[in-house]
C-alpha positions in Angstrom: 99.4 124.9 109.0 101.2 126.8 111.7 105.0 126.9 111.4 105.3 125.1 114.8 103.1 122.3 113.4 105.2 122.1 110.3 108.3 121.8 112.5 106.7 119.0 114.5 105.7 117.1 111.4 109.2 117.4 109.9 110.9 116.1 113.1 108.3 113.3 113.3 109.1 112.4 109.8 112.8 112.2 110.6 112.0 109.8 113.4 109.6 107.7 111.4 111.9 107.3 108.4 114.9 106.4 110.6 117.0 109.5 110.2 116.6 109.9 113.9 116.6 106.8 116.1 115.8 106.3 119.8 118.7 107.8 121.8 120.0 109.9 118.9 121.1 113.5 119.6 119.5 116.1 117.4 121.7 118.5 115.4 122.4 121.9 116.8 119.4 124.2 116.7 120.8 126.4 113.9 121.8 123.4 111.9 118.5 121.6 112.3 116.6 124.7 111.4 118.6 125.0 108.2 118.2 121.3 107.5 114.4 121.5 107.9 114.0 124.9 106.1 112.3 126.6 109.1 113.3 129.4 111.4 114.6 128.7 114.9 111.6 130.1 116.8 109.0 127.6 115.6 111.7 124.9 115.8 112.2 125.8 119.5 108.4 125.6 120.1 108.2 122.2 118.3 111.0 120.8 120.4 109.2 122.0 123.5 105.9 120.3 122.5 107.7 117.1 121.6 109.5 117.2 124.9 106.2 117.4 126.7 105.0 114.4 124.8 108.1 112.4 125.8 109.3 112.1 122.2 112.3 114.4 122.8 114.4 114.8 125.9 115.9 118.3 126.4 119.1 118.0 128.5 120.2 121.4 129.7 123.8 122.0 128.8 124.0 118.9 126.7 121.5 119.0 123.9 118.2 117.4 122.7 117.8 113.7 122.3 115.2 111.3 120.9 113.8 109.3 123.9 113.6 105.6 124.0 110.1 105.9 122.4 108.9 102.9 124.4 105.1 102.6 124.8 105.1 103.0 128.6 107.1 106.3 128.2 104.9 107.7 125.4 101.7 106.8 127.2 102.7 108.7 130.4 101.0 111.8 128.8 97.8 109.8 128.3 98.0 108.6 131.9 98.2 112.2 133.1 95.0 113.0 131.1 93.3 110.0 132.6 94.4 111.0 136.1 93.1 114.5 135.6 89.7 113.3 134.5 89.2 110.3 136.7 86.9 111.9 139.3 84.3 113.0 136.7 84.8 110.4 134.1 84.7 106.9 135.8 82.1 105.8 133.2 84.3 107.0 130.4 87.1 104.9 131.8 84.9 101.8 131.8 83.8 102.6 128.3 87.5 102.5 127.3 87.9 99.2 129.2 85.0 97.8 127.2 86.9 98.5 124.0 90.4 97.3 125.2 89.9 94.3 127.4 87.9 92.1 125.0 90.7 92.7 122.5 93.3 91.7 125.1 91.4 88.5 126.0 90.9 87.5 122.4 94.6 87.9 121.7 95.5 86.1 124.9 93.4 83.1 123.9 95.7 82.7 120.9 99.0 83.4 122.5 99.0 82.6 126.3 101.0 79.6 127.2 99.5 76.6 129.1 101.7 77.4 132.1 100.5 81.0 132.1 96.9 79.9 131.8 97.4 77.6 134.8 98.8 80.5 136.8 95.9 82.7 135.7 93.4 80.1 137.0 95.4 79.8 140.2 95.2 83.6 140.6 91.4 83.4 140.6 91.6 81.1 143.7 94.3 83.2 145.5 91.8 85.2 147.4 88.5 84.3 149.1 85.5 86.0 150.6 87.4 86.6 153.9 90.4 88.3 152.2 90.9 92.0 152.8 89.3 94.2 150.3 92.7 95.6 149.2 93.9 92.1 148.4 90.7 91.4 146.4 91.2 94.6 144.3 94.9 93.9 143.8 94.0 90.4 142.6 91.5 91.8 140.2 94.0 94.3 138.7 96.6 91.5 138.4 94.2 89.2 136.6 93.5 91.8 133.9 97.2 92.8 133.7 98.3 89.2 133.0 95.8 88.9 130.2 96.9 92.2 128.7 100.6 91.1 129.0 99.8 87.8 127.3 98.2 89.6 124.3 101.7 90.4 123.1 101.1 94.0 122.3 103.0 96.4 124.7 100.9 99.4 123.7 97.6 97.5 124.4 99.1 96.3 127.7 100.1 99.9 128.7 96.7 101.2 127.9 94.9 98.5 129.8 97.1 99.0 132.9 96.7 102.7 132.7 92.9 102.7 132.4 92.3 99.8 134.8 94.6 101.2 137.5 92.6 104.4 137.6 89.4 102.5 138.4 90.9 101.3 141.7 88.6 103.4 143.9 85.6 102.3 142.0 86.5 98.6 142.3 87.0 99.1 146.1 83.7 100.9 146.4 81.9 98.1 144.5 83.6 95.4 146.6 82.5 97.0 149.8 78.9 97.9 148.8 77.8 95.2 146.4 76.8 92.1 148.3 77.9 89.4 145.8 80.7 91.4 144.1 83.4 89.0 145.1 81.6 85.8 144.0 80.5 87.4 140.7 84.0 88.6 139.9 85.6 85.3 140.7 83.1 83.4 138.6 83.5 85.7 135.7 87.3 85.7 135.9 87.4 82.0 136.0 85.1 81.8 132.9 87.4 84.1 131.0 90.5 82.2 132.0 89.0 78.9 131.0 88.0 80.3 127.6 91.6 81.5 127.1 92.9 78.1 128.1 90.5 76.4 125.7 91.8 78.6 122.9 88.4 80.2 122.2 89.2 83.8 121.4 85.7 84.9 120.5 84.3 83.4 123.7 87.1 85.0 125.8 86.4 88.4 124.2 82.6 88.1 124.7 83.0 87.0 128.4 85.5 89.9 129.0 83.0 92.4 127.4 80.2 91.1 129.6 82.4 91.3 132.7 83.4 94.9 132.2 80.0 96.0 131.0 78.3 94.4 134.0 80.5 96.4 136.4 80.0 99.6 134.3 76.2 99.1 134.5 76.3 98.5 138.2 78.3 101.7 138.7 76.0 103.7 136.4 72.9 102.6 138.4 74.6 103.4 141.7 76.6 106.4 140.8 74.4 108.8 142.7 75.2 106.9 145.9 79.0 106.8 145.2 81.6 108.8 147.2 82.9 111.8 145.3 86.3 110.2 144.9 85.0 107.3 142.8 
């Protein structure tokens, strides 16, 4: 293993075992190098890598700190990767949605409160066929966000939001070009919400999978006609 990788692993171990906590300042470079039994050069490179991954925060003139380590912060790097690949990988994004959103729906069916279910159902009625396309797409994104939030797992929610948000253009394209896109989406959203409200996790997951897979298949069939920004 390269010395930089060794340094990364040792710092990671210090965080995982609690010797370094969110917000803690790291020891001086020389002291930390002695503590970890590595030279200062690979330690400096390790700090640089962990800083790019939002695990460490290098403050010029002050020192290096462990970040808050919250899921939304740590997932910003993944969001960048998704942003970078979204033009050529729309189907890859939907493949990830197929994996994540049924899990979110299944957990939401176990955890979502009756009031939140009522609001979710109301959300499906908040737009109609005459609503602007932008409102329809925003409503769609909010529907999936609320389910992911109700799943009670902040990492899962951050991933769902990150991936779903980057399919915005594809959703808009579908809403404009597929004749029955709005009615189909509304019908499928309502079915998912009802399954969640009825505390049927397996049904909610299956309906969510069918919903996302149906959109993915439509995009796959029509991708040759899609604008290059999809």
